NUVEX-904807 format. One record per residue: residue number from 1; residue in one letter; z, x, y of N, C-alpha, C in turn. Coordinates in nm, 2 decimals, decimal comma. Atoms other than C-alpha are relative to their C-alpha. Layout:
# residues N
SITE|pos|code|nZ|nX|nY|caZ|caX|caY|cZ|cX|cY
SITE|NUM|a|Z|X|Y|Z|X|Y|Z|X|Y
...
# end
This chain:
# residues 250
SITE|pos|code|nZ|nX|nY|caZ|caX|caY|cZ|cX|cY
SITE|1|m|-0,07|0,10|0,07|-3,78|8,37|-2,89|-0,08|-0,04|-0,13
SITE|2|n|0,07|0,03|0,12|-3,86|8,30|-3,26|-0,01|-0,15|-0,02
SITE|3|f|0,03|0,14|0,03|-3,96|7,97|-3,41|0,13|-0,08|-0,03
SITE|4|k|-0,12|0,07|0,04|-3,61|7,88|-3,55|0,08|-0,03|0,13
SITE|5|k|-0,07|0,02|-0,13|-3,45|7,93|-3,20|-0,06|-0,12|0,08
SITE|6|i|0,06|0,11|-0,07|-3,71|7,70|-3,05|0,03|-0,13|-0,06
SITE|7|l|-0,04|0,13|0,07|-3,64|7,43|-3,31|0,14|-0,04|0,03
SITE|8|t|-0,15|0,03|-0,02|-3,26|7,46|-3,25|0,02|-0,05|0,14
SITE|9|v|-0,01|0,05|-0,14|-3,30|7,43|-2,87|-0,05|-0,14|0,02
SITE|10|a|0,06|0,14|-0,01|-3,53|7,13|-2,91|0,09|-0,10|-0,06
SITE|11|a|-0,09|0,10|0,06|-3,29|6,96|-3,14|0,12|-0,03|0,08
SITE|12|v|-0,11|0,02|-0,09|-3,00|7,01|-2,90|-0,04|-0,09|0,12
SITE|13|v|0,04|0,08|-0,11|-3,20|6,87|-2,61|-0,03|-0,14|-0,04
SITE|14|i|0,03|0,14|0,05|-3,32|6,57|-2,81|0,13|-0,08|-0,03
SITE|15|a|-0,12|0,06|0,03|-2,97|6,50|-2,94|0,08|-0,04|0,13
SITE|16|s|-0,06|0,03|-0,13|-2,83|6,52|-2,58|-0,06|-0,12|0,06
SITE|17|g|0,07|0,11|-0,07|-3,09|6,29|-2,45|0,02|-0,13|-0,07
SITE|18|m|-0,03|0,12|0,07|-3,04|6,04|-2,73|0,15|-0,05|0,02
SITE|19|a|-0,14|0,03|-0,03|-2,66|6,05|-2,67|0,01|-0,07|0,14
SITE|20|g|0,00|0,06|-0,13|-2,72|5,97|-2,30|-0,06|-0,14|0,00
SITE|21|i|0,06|0,13|0,01|-2,95|5,69|-2,39|0,09|-0,10|-0,06
SITE|22|f|-0,10|0,10|0,07|-2,70|5,53|-2,64|0,12|-0,03|0,09
SITE|23|h|-0,11|0,03|-0,08|-2,42|5,57|-2,39|-0,03|-0,10|0,11
SITE|24|s|0,05|0,09|-0,10|-2,62|5,40|-2,12|-0,02|-0,14|-0,05
SITE|25|a|0,03|0,13|0,06|-2,72|5,12|-2,35|0,14|-0,07|-0,03
SITE|26|s|-0,12|0,06|0,04|-2,36|5,07|-2,47|0,08|-0,05|0,12
SITE|27|a|-0,06|0,05|-0,12|-2,24|5,03|-2,11|-0,04|-0,13|0,04
SITE|28|d|0,06|0,13|-0,03|-2,47|4,73|-2,07|0,00|-0,09|-0,11
SITE|29|d|0,01|0,09|0,12|-2,43|4,59|-2,42|0,09|-0,12|0,02
SITE|30|s|-0,09|0,12|0,01|-2,30|4,24|-2,47|0,11|0,02|-0,10
SITE|31|f|-0,11|0,00|0,09|-1,97|4,19|-2,64|0,03|-0,15|-0,03
SITE|32|s|-0,04|0,14|0,05|-1,85|3,88|-2,84|0,12|-0,04|0,08
SITE|33|l|-0,10|0,06|-0,07|-1,62|3,65|-2,66|0,04|-0,14|-0,05
SITE|34|n|-0,04|0,13|0,06|-1,43|3,37|-2,83|0,06|-0,09|0,11
SITE|35|y|-0,04|0,09|-0,10|-1,34|3,06|-2,63|0,04|-0,13|-0,05
SITE|36|t|-0,03|0,13|0,04|-1,21|2,71|-2,64|-0,04|-0,10|0,11
SITE|37|a|0,03|0,10|-0,10|-1,34|2,40|-2,46|0,11|-0,10|0,00
SITE|38|l|-0,12|0,09|-0,01|-1,05|2,18|-2,33|-0,04|-0,11|0,09
SITE|39|k|0,02|0,11|-0,09|-1,03|1,85|-2,16|0,05|0,05|0,14
SITE|40|n|-0,03|-0,05|-0,13|-1,02|1,91|-1,79|0,14|-0,02|0,05
SITE|41|g|-0,14|0,01|-0,05|-0,67|1,99|-1,66|0,10|-0,02|-0,10
SITE|42|t|-0,09|0,02|0,11|-0,51|1,97|-2,00|-0,01|0,12|-0,10
SITE|43|n|0,02|-0,09|0,11|-0,45|2,18|-2,31|-0,05|-0,07|-0,12
SITE|44|d|0,06|0,07|0,11|-0,61|1,92|-2,53|-0,14|0,04|-0,02
SITE|45|t|0,13|-0,05|0,03|-0,92|2,02|-2,71|-0,11|-0,11|0,04
SITE|46|s|0,11|0,09|-0,04|-1,24|1,86|-2,57|-0,09|-0,02|-0,12
SITE|47|m|0,10|0,03|0,10|-1,50|1,69|-2,78|-0,11|0,10|0,00
SITE|48|a|0,11|-0,11|-0,01|-1,74|1,96|-2,65|0,03|0,12|-0,08
SITE|49|d|-0,03|-0,12|0,07|-1,55|2,22|-2,84|-0,06|0,00|-0,14
SITE|50|q|0,05|0,01|0,14|-1,66|2,09|-3,18|-0,15|0,03|-0,01
SITE|51|f|0,15|-0,03|-0,01|-2,03|2,14|-3,07|-0,03|0,13|0,06
SITE|52|s|0,02|-0,13|-0,06|-1,97|2,48|-2,91|-0,03|0,10|-0,10
SITE|53|v|0,03|-0,11|0,09|-2,13|2,77|-3,08|0,09|0,12|0,03
SITE|54|k|-0,10|-0,11|-0,02|-1,87|3,05|-3,13|-0,03|0,11|-0,09
SITE|55|p|-0,05|-0,03|-0,13|-1,82|3,32|-3,04|-0,12|0,00|0,10
SITE|56|g|0,10|-0,02|-0,10|-2,01|3,34|-2,71|-0,02|0,14|0,02
SITE|57|s|0,02|-0,14|-0,03|-2,11|3,66|-2,55|0,01|0,02|0,15
SITE|58|a|-0,01|-0,03|-0,14|-2,06|3,84|-2,22|-0,04|0,15|0,02
SITE|59|r|0,03|-0,14|-0,03|-2,16|4,16|-2,05|0,03|0,03|0,14
SITE|60|i|-0,03|-0,04|-0,14|-2,07|4,35|-1,74|-0,13|0,03|0,08
SITE|61|v|0,12|-0,02|-0,09|-2,33|4,33|-1,46|0,06|0,03|0,14
SITE|62|g|-0,05|-0,04|-0,13|-2,22|4,53|-1,16|0,15|-0,03|0,01
SITE|63|d|-0,15|0,03|-0,02|-1,89|4,38|-1,03|0,04|-0,13|-0,06
SITE|64|h|-0,03|0,13|0,06|-1,89|4,07|-1,25|-0,04|0,00|-0,14
SITE|65|y|0,05|0,02|0,14|-1,93|3,94|-1,60|-0,10|-0,11|0,00
SITE|66|q|0,10|0,10|0,02|-2,23|3,75|-1,71|0,03|-0,06|-0,14
SITE|67|v|-0,05|0,06|0,12|-2,12|3,50|-1,98|-0,11|-0,10|-0,05
SITE|68|t|0,09|0,08|0,06|-2,35|3,32|-2,22|0,06|-0,08|-0,11
SITE|69|l|-0,06|0,09|0,11|-2,24|3,01|-2,43|-0,11|-0,10|-0,04
SITE|70|s|0,10|0,10|0,06|-2,42|2,75|-2,64|0,07|-0,12|-0,05
SITE|71|i|-0,04|0,13|0,07|-2,38|2,39|-2,75|-0,11|-0,04|-0,09
SITE|72|e|0,09|0,04|0,10|-2,54|2,27|-3,06|0,03|-0,14|-0,05
SITE|73|t|-0,02|0,14|0,03|-2,59|1,90|-3,14|-0,09|-0,04|-0,12
SITE|74|p|0,08|0,04|0,11|-2,71|1,73|-3,46|-0,13|-0,08|0,03
SITE|75|a|0,13|0,06|-0,02|-3,06|1,58|-3,50|0,02|-0,15|0,03
SITE|76|e|-0,01|0,15|-0,02|-2,93|1,22|-3,51|0,04|-0,03|0,15
SITE|77|y|-0,03|0,03|-0,14|-2,81|1,26|-3,15|-0,12|0,00|0,09
SITE|78|g|0,12|0,00|-0,08|-3,17|1,30|-3,03|-0,02|0,14|0,05
SITE|79|l|0,04|-0,13|-0,05|-3,34|1,59|-2,86|0,07|0,03|0,13
SITE|80|f|-0,07|-0,06|-0,11|-3,12|1,78|-2,62|0,08|-0,11|0,08
SITE|81|p|-0,08|0,11|-0,06|-2,86|1,50|-2,55|0,10|0,05|0,11
SITE|82|v|-0,09|-0,06|-0,10|-2,64|1,74|-2,35|-0,07|0,08|0,10
SITE|83|n|0,05|-0,08|-0,11|-2,71|1,88|-2,01|0,12|0,06|0,08
SITE|84|i|-0,11|-0,07|-0,07|-2,49|2,14|-1,83|-0,04|0,00|0,15
SITE|85|l|0,03|0,01|-0,14|-2,49|2,07|-1,46|0,05|0,11|0,08
SITE|86|q|-0,06|-0,10|-0,09|-2,25|2,32|-1,32|0,11|0,07|-0,09
SITE|87|v|-0,11|-0,07|0,07|-2,01|2,59|-1,45|0,05|0,10|0,11
SITE|88|n|-0,07|-0,10|-0,09|-1,76|2,79|-1,24|-0,06|-0,01|0,14
SITE|89|g|0,06|0,02|-0,13|-1,91|2,63|-0,92|-0,14|0,05|0,02
SITE|90|q|0,14|-0,04|0,00|-2,26|2,75|-1,01|-0,09|-0,09|-0,08
SITE|91|t|0,10|0,06|0,09|-2,58|2,60|-1,14|-0,04|0,10|-0,10
SITE|92|p|0,03|-0,11|0,10|-2,61|2,79|-1,47|-0,15|0,01|-0,03
SITE|93|s|0,13|-0,02|0,05|-2,92|2,94|-1,61|-0,01|-0,06|-0,14
SITE|94|l|0,00|0,07|0,12|-3,03|2,72|-1,90|-0,13|0,04|-0,09
SITE|95|s|0,11|-0,01|0,09|-3,25|2,76|-2,21|0,02|-0,09|-0,11
SITE|96|r|-0,01|0,10|0,10|-3,32|2,51|-2,48|-0,09|0,04|-0,12
SITE|97|s|0,08|-0,03|0,12|-3,43|2,55|-2,84|0,05|-0,09|-0,11
SITE|98|t|-0,04|0,08|0,12|-3,41|2,38|-3,18|0,01|0,09|-0,12
SITE|99|s|-0,02|-0,07|0,12|-3,29|2,50|-3,51|0,04|-0,10|-0,11
SITE|100|d|-0,02|0,09|0,11|-3,32|2,30|-3,83|0,02|-0,14|0,05
SITE|101|g|-0,01|0,14|-0,05|-3,36|1,98|-3,63|0,11|-0,01|0,10
SITE|102|k|-0,11|0,00|-0,10|-3,05|2,06|-3,42|-0,05|0,05|0,14
SITE|103|s|0,03|-0,04|-0,14|-3,07|2,09|-3,04|0,10|0,10|0,05
SITE|104|v|-0,09|-0,10|-0,05|-2,93|2,40|-2,89|-0,03|0,02|0,15
SITE|105|i|0,02|-0,03|-0,14|-2,87|2,44|-2,51|0,09|0,12|0,03
SITE|106|t|-0,08|-0,13|-0,03|-2,76|2,79|-2,40|0,00|0,01|0,15
SITE|107|y|-0,02|-0,01|-0,15|-2,62|2,84|-2,05|0,07|0,13|0,03
SITE|108|t|-0,05|-0,13|-0,05|-2,54|3,15|-1,86|0,06|-0,01|0,14
SITE|109|f|-0,07|0,01|-0,14|-2,30|3,19|-1,56|0,07|0,13|0,02
SITE|110|n|-0,08|-0,12|-0,04|-2,10|3,46|-1,38|0,14|-0,04|0,03
SITE|111|t|-0,14|0,01|-0,04|-1,73|3,51|-1,34|0,05|0,14|0,03
SITE|112|n|-0,06|-0,13|-0,04|-1,52|3,79|-1,19|0,12|0,03|-0,09
SITE|113|n|-0,12|-0,02|0,08|-1,24|3,75|-1,44|0,00|-0,08|-0,13
SITE|114|l|0,00|0,07|0,13|-1,23|3,66|-1,81|0,13|-0,08|-0,03
SITE|115|t|-0,13|0,07|0,02|-0,87|3,54|-1,78|0,00|-0,13|0,09
SITE|116|d|0,00|0,13|-0,07|-0,97|3,26|-1,54|-0,04|-0,12|-0,08
SITE|117|r|0,03|0,13|0,07|-0,99|2,90|-1,65|-0,12|-0,05|0,07
SITE|118|i|0,13|0,04|-0,05|-1,35|2,80|-1,60|-0,02|-0,15|-0,01
SITE|119|v|0,03|0,14|0,01|-1,45|2,44|-1,51|-0,15|-0,02|-0,01
SITE|120|g|0,15|0,03|0,02|-1,78|2,30|-1,63|-0,02|-0,15|0,02
SITE|121|h|0,04|0,15|-0,02|-1,96|1,97|-1,57|-0,13|-0,02|-0,09
SITE|122|m|0,11|0,03|0,09|-2,18|1,82|-1,83|-0,03|-0,15|-0,01
SITE|123|t|0,03|0,14|0,02|-2,36|1,49|-1,90|-0,05|-0,01|-0,15
SITE|124|v|0,03|0,03|0,14|-2,42|1,34|-2,25|-0,08|-0,13|0,00
SITE|125|n|0,08|0,12|0,01|-2,70|1,09|-2,32|-0,05|-0,01|-0,14
SITE|126|i|0,05|0,02|0,14|-2,75|0,95|-2,68|-0,05|-0,14|-0,01
SITE|127|p|0,06|0,13|0,01|-2,99|0,66|-2,67|0,02|-0,07|-0,13
SITE|128|a|-0,02|0,06|0,13|-2,96|0,60|-3,04|0,13|-0,07|-0,02
SITE|129|f|-0,13|0,06|0,00|-2,60|0,51|-2,99|0,04|-0,07|0,12
SITE|130|r|-0,02|0,06|-0,13|-2,64|0,36|-2,65|0,12|0,05|0,07
SITE|131|y|-0,11|-0,06|-0,06|-2,40|0,61|-2,52|-0,04|0,10|0,11
SITE|132|s|0,02|-0,10|-0,10|-2,39|0,81|-2,20|0,13|0,03|0,07
SITE|133|g|-0,12|-0,04|-0,06|-2,12|1,00|-2,02|-0,01|0,12|0,09
SITE|134|d|0,00|-0,11|-0,10|-2,04|1,24|-1,74|0,14|0,06|0,00
SITE|135|y|-0,13|-0,06|0,03|-1,76|1,49|-1,80|0,02|0,13|0,07
SITE|136|l|-0,05|-0,13|-0,03|-1,56|1,78|-1,66|0,07|0,05|-0,12
SITE|137|y|-0,07|-0,06|0,11|-1,43|2,02|-1,91|0,04|0,15|0,04
SITE|138|d|-0,04|-0,14|-0,04|-1,25|2,36|-1,90|-0,03|0,09|-0,12
SITE|139|i|0,03|-0,10|0,09|-1,34|2,68|-2,07|0,11|0,11|0,01
SITE|140|v|-0,10|-0,10|0,00|-1,06|2,92|-2,17|-0,04|0,11|-0,10
SITE|141|f|0,04|-0,11|0,09|-1,15|3,26|-2,31|0,11|0,07|-0,07
SITE|142|d|-0,09|-0,09|0,06|-0,97|3,47|-2,56|-0,05|0,14|0,04
SITE|143|a|0,05|-0,12|-0,06|-1,02|3,78|-2,35|0,07|0,13|-0,05
SITE|144|t|-0,07|-0,11|0,05|-0,78|4,01|-2,54|-0,09|0,11|-0,06
SITE|145|g|0,09|-0,11|0,05|-0,95|4,35|-2,59|-0,13|0,01|0,06
SITE|146|a|0,13|0,00|-0,07|-1,25|4,26|-2,38|0,00|0,12|0,10
SITE|147|p|0,00|-0,11|-0,10|-1,37|4,55|-2,15|0,01|-0,06|0,14
SITE|148|t|-0,02|0,04|-0,14|-1,27|4,53|-1,79|-0,11|0,06|0,08
SITE|149|i|0,11|-0,05|-0,09|-1,51|4,59|-1,50|0,03|0,15|0,04
SITE|150|d|-0,03|-0,14|-0,04|-1,32|4,92|-1,41|0,00|0,09|-0,12
SITE|151|g|0,01|-0,09|0,11|-1,37|5,06|-1,76|0,12|-0,01|-0,10
SITE|152|g|-0,11|0,02|0,09|-1,04|4,95|-1,93|-0,02|-0,11|-0,10
SITE|153|k|0,01|0,12|0,09|-0,96|4,67|-2,17|0,11|-0,10|0,04
SITE|154|v|-0,09|0,10|-0,03|-0,79|4,34|-2,12|0,11|0,00|-0,10
SITE|155|s|-0,11|0,00|0,09|-0,44|4,35|-2,27|0,03|-0,15|-0,04
SITE|156|e|-0,04|0,14|0,05|-0,29|4,05|-2,46|0,09|-0,06|0,11
SITE|157|d|-0,08|0,05|-0,11|-0,03|4,01|-2,18|-0,08|-0,05|0,12
SITE|158|q|0,09|0,03|-0,11|-0,30|4,01|-1,91|-0,07|-0,13|-0,03
SITE|159|a|0,08|0,12|0,04|-0,50|3,75|-2,10|0,09|-0,13|0,00
SITE|160|q|-0,09|0,11|0,00|-0,19|3,52|-2,15|0,04|-0,03|0,14
SITE|161|e|-0,04|0,03|-0,14|-0,07|3,56|-1,79|-0,11|-0,06|0,08
SITE|162|g|0,11|0,06|-0,07|-0,42|3,49|-1,66|-0,02|-0,15|-0,04
SITE|163|a|0,02|0,13|0,04|-0,45|3,18|-1,87|0,11|-0,10|0,05
SITE|164|k|-0,11|0,08|-0,05|-0,10|3,05|-1,76|-0,02|-0,02|0,15
SITE|165|a|0,02|0,01|-0,15|-0,18|3,12|-1,39|-0,11|-0,10|0,03
SITE|166|a|0,11|0,09|-0,02|-0,51|2,94|-1,42|0,04|-0,15|-0,03
SITE|167|q|-0,04|0,14|0,04|-0,35|2,64|-1,60|0,09|-0,06|0,11
SITE|168|a|-0,09|0,05|-0,10|-0,07|2,62|-1,34|-0,07|-0,04|0,13
SITE|169|a|0,08|0,03|-0,12|-0,32|2,63|-1,05|-0,07|-0,13|-0,02
SITE|170|e|0,08|0,13|0,02|-0,53|2,35|-1,21|0,10|-0,12|-0,01
SITE|171|q|-0,10|0,11|0,00|-0,22|2,14|-1,28|0,05|-0,04|0,14
SITE|172|a|-0,04|0,03|-0,14|-0,11|2,17|-0,92|-0,11|-0,07|0,07
SITE|173|q|0,11|0,07|-0,06|-0,46|2,07|-0,81|-0,01|-0,15|-0,04
SITE|174|n|0,00|0,14|0,05|-0,45|1,76|-1,03|0,11|-0,08|0,05
SITE|175|e|-0,12|0,07|-0,06|-0,10|1,67|-0,91|-0,02|-0,04|0,14
SITE|176|n|0,03|0,03|-0,14|-0,21|1,69|-0,55|-0,10|-0,12|0,01
SITE|177|a|0,10|0,11|0,00|-0,51|1,47|-0,63|0,06|-0,13|-0,04
SITE|178|q|-0,07|0,12|0,04|-0,28|1,22|-0,81|0,09|-0,05|0,11
SITE|179|a|-0,08|0,04|-0,11|-0,04|1,22|-0,52|-0,08|-0,06|0,11
SITE|180|g|0,09|0,06|-0,10|-0,32|1,15|-0,28|-0,04|-0,14|-0,04
SITE|181|g|0,03|0,14|0,05|-0,43|0,86|-0,50|0,11|-0,09|0,01
SITE|182|a|-0,11|0,08|0,00|-0,08|0,73|-0,52|0,03|-0,04|0,15
SITE|183|g|-0,02|0,03|-0,14|-0,05|0,75|-0,14|-0,10|-0,11|0,05
SITE|184|a|0,10|0,10|-0,03|-0,37|0,55|-0,10|0,03|-0,13|-0,06
SITE|185|a|-0,03|0,12|0,06|-0,26|0,30|-0,35|0,12|-0,07|0,07
SITE|186|g|-0,12|0,05|-0,07|0,08|0,26|-0,17|-0,04|-0,06|0,13
SITE|187|k|0,05|0,05|-0,13|-0,10|0,21|0,16|-0,07|-0,14|-0,02
SITE|188|a|0,07|0,13|0,03|-0,32|-0,06|0,00|0,10|-0,11|-0,03
SITE|189|a|-0,10|0,10|0,04|-0,02|-0,23|-0,15|0,08|-0,05|0,13
SITE|190|s|-0,07|0,03|-0,12|0,16|-0,22|0,19|-0,08|-0,10|0,08
SITE|191|n|0,09|0,09|-0,08|-0,14|-0,38|0,36|-0,01|-0,14|-0,07
SITE|192|k|0,02|0,13|0,08|-0,16|-0,64|0,08|0,13|-0,09|0,02
SITE|193|n|-0,12|0,08|-0,02|0,21|-0,74|0,13|0,02|-0,04|0,15
SITE|194|r|-0,02|0,03|-0,14|0,18|-0,76|0,51|-0,04|-0,14|0,03
SITE|195|p|0,03|0,14|-0,03|0,19|-1,12|0,64|-0,14|-0,01|0,06
SITE|196|k|0,14|0,02|-0,06|-0,16|-1,25|0,71|0,00|-0,08|0,12
SITE|197|a|0,01|0,08|-0,12|-0,25|-1,39|1,05|-0,05|-0,14|-0,04
SITE|198|q|0,04|0,14|0,03|-0,28|-1,77|1,04|-0,13|-0,03|0,07
SITE|199|v|0,13|0,04|-0,05|-0,64|-1,87|1,08|-0,03|-0,14|-0,02
SITE|200|t|0,03|0,14|0,01|-0,72|-2,23|1,16|-0,14|-0,03|-0,03
SITE|201|p|0,14|0,02|0,02|-1,04|-2,35|1,00|-0,06|-0,09|0,10
SITE|202|k|0,07|0,07|-0,11|-1,30|-2,50|1,23|0,01|-0,15|-0,03
SITE|203|a|-0,01|0,14|0,03|-1,29|-2,83|1,04|0,13|-0,06|0,04
SITE|204|a|-0,13|0,05|-0,04|-0,92|-2,86|1,10|0,01|-0,02|0,15
SITE|205|i|0,00|0,01|-0,15|-0,98|-2,79|1,47|-0,07|-0,13|0,04
SITE|206|k|0,08|0,12|-0,04|-1,24|-3,07|1,49|0,09|-0,13|-0,03
SITE|207|h|-0,08|0,12|0,03|-1,01|-3,32|1,31|0,12|-0,01|0,10
SITE|208|d|-0,11|0,00|-0,09|-0,72|-3,22|1,54|-0,05|-0,06|0,14
SITE|209|k|0,05|0,05|-0,13|-0,94|-3,29|1,85|-0,02|-0,15|-0,01
SITE|210|k|0,03|0,14|0,02|-1,04|-3,63|1,71|0,14|-0,08|0,00
SITE|211|d|-0,13|0,07|0,00|-0,67|-3,72|1,64|0,06|-0,01|0,14
SITE|212|k|-0,05|0,00|-0,13|-0,57|-3,62|1,99|-0,08|-0,10|0,09
SITE|213|a|0,08|0,10|-0,08|-0,86|-3,83|2,14|0,04|-0,14|-0,04
SITE|214|a|-0,04|0,14|0,04|-0,75|-4,13|1,93|0,13|-0,04|0,06
SITE|215|g|-0,13|0,03|-0,05|-0,40|-4,11|2,05|0,01|0,00|0,15
SITE|216|k|0,00|-0,01|-0,15|-0,49|-4,07|2,42|-0,04|-0,14|0,06
SITE|217|s|0,03|0,13|-0,06|-0,48|-4,39|2,64|-0,13|0,01|0,08
SITE|218|l|0,12|0,00|-0,08|-0,82|-4,49|2,79|0,02|-0,05|0,14
SITE|219|p|-0,02|0,04|-0,14|-0,86|-4,54|3,17|-0,04|-0,15|0,01
SITE|220|w|0,02|0,14|-0,02|-0,85|-4,91|3,30|-0,12|-0,04|0,08
SITE|221|w|0,10|0,04|-0,10|-1,12|-4,90|3,56|-0,14|-0,03|-0,07
SITE|222|p|0,13|0,04|0,06|-1,43|-4,91|3,33|0,00|-0,15|-0,04
SITE|223|f|-0,01|0,14|0,04|-1,30|-5,24|3,19|-0,01|-0,10|0,12
SITE|224|a|0,00|0,08|-0,12|-1,24|-5,38|3,54|-0,14|-0,02|0,06
SITE|225|i|0,13|0,01|-0,05|-1,59|-5,30|3,65|-0,09|-0,09|-0,09
SITE|226|a|0,08|0,09|0,09|-1,74|-5,46|3,34|0,03|-0,15|0,02
SITE|227|v|-0,04|0,14|-0,02|-1,54|-5,78|3,40|-0,06|-0,05|0,13
SITE|228|a|0,06|0,04|-0,13|-1,65|-5,79|3,76|-0,15|-0,03|0,00
SITE|229|v|0,14|0,02|0,01|-2,01|-5,75|3,68|-0,03|-0,13|-0,08
SITE|230|a|0,02|0,12|0,08|-1,99|-6,02|3,42|0,03|-0,13|0,08
SITE|231|v|-0,03|0,11|-0,08|-1,83|-6,26|3,67|-0,11|-0,02|0,10
SITE|232|l|0,10|0,01|-0,10|-2,09|-6,18|3,93|-0,13|-0,06|-0,06
SITE|233|v|0,12|0,05|0,07|-2,37|-6,24|3,68|0,01|-0,15|-0,03
SITE|234|g|-0,03|0,15|0,02|-2,21|-6,58|3,59|-0,02|-0,08|0,12
SITE|235|i|0,01|0,08|-0,13|-2,18|-6,69|3,95|-0,15|-0,01|0,04
SITE|236|f|0,14|0,00|-0,05|-2,54|-6,59|4,03|-0,08|-0,09|-0,09
SITE|237|t|0,07|0,09|0,09|-2,67|-6,77|3,72|0,03|-0,15|0,04
SITE|238|e|-0,04|0,13|-0,03|-2,47|-7,08|3,81|-0,07|-0,05|0,14
SITE|239|w|0,06|0,03|-0,13|-2,60|-7,07|4,18|-0,15|-0,03|-0,02
SITE|240|r|0,14|0,03|0,01|-2,96|-7,05|4,07|-0,03|-0,13|-0,07
SITE|241|s|0,02|0,12|0,07|-2,92|-7,33|3,83|0,02|-0,13|0,09
SITE|242|r|-0,03|0,11|-0,09|-2,77|-7,56|4,09|-0,11|-0,02|0,11
SITE|243|r|0,11|0,01|-0,10|-3,04|-7,47|4,34|-0,13|-0,06|-0,05
SITE|244|a|0,12|0,06|0,06|-3,31|-7,55|4,10|0,01|-0,15|-0,02
SITE|245|g|-0,03|0,15|0,01|-3,15|-7,90|4,04|-0,02|-0,07|0,13
SITE|246|a|0,01|0,06|-0,13|-3,13|-7,97|4,41|-0,15|-0,02|0,04
SITE|247|k|0,14|0,00|-0,03|-3,50|-7,90|4,45|-0,07|-0,12|-0,07
SITE|248|k|0,06|0,11|0,08|-3,59|-8,15|4,18|0,03|-0,13|0,06
SITE|249|e|-0,04|0,13|-0,05|-3,39|-8,43|4,34|-0,08|-0,03|0,13
SITE|250|d|0,07|0,02|-0,12|-3,57|-8,37|4,67|-0,15|-0,05|-0,03
# end
């Protein structure tokens, strides 16, 4: 084998190896993913949306997607005023950084479907404005064209159908919660309108006893005994007085 053939074979081997490397890397590469933050259970844009860094990113890891999103707040809000507590029922992985005085919190979570409507839970604390809040918010992805776990791509129809199904499920959940609240409120109102048992105050009971005692006739025999004792005392006193006078005359 001459030198040129050796170089040719080496080039083919290197090219094949590099192609395999690039193919493997592209399978795990992140892809951009646009999204919107909405008020929980509605199609209204959340305040969180204006601070969301877009697009986010996602990548396929095994049988699920790993999604990474960020929220950036201005310096006047203080250092890291936003905290992400939960996303999609998980405690997300968090990282914090600053950029030109702005606070950036980046959170990563998993999902099995990019057409699902994701629920997040955040707190906001801005001491300079004496403001604090605790919020639920929804994340809706624009998943059209995103790679699927099985190697395909999400079609526009799939993305729209998934978003509609997620919204309908969340609306049903909110309606059930409201119905439960209305039932509880109705029960409370029913209890409120129910006639109350009459409770007689202790003071009224005491006064009533006194009134009854005042109206009740007293027995006669105590007075008779008192009169008899008084008569006997009078007779005895008179007897002693006369006896003493008789002795003096003697």
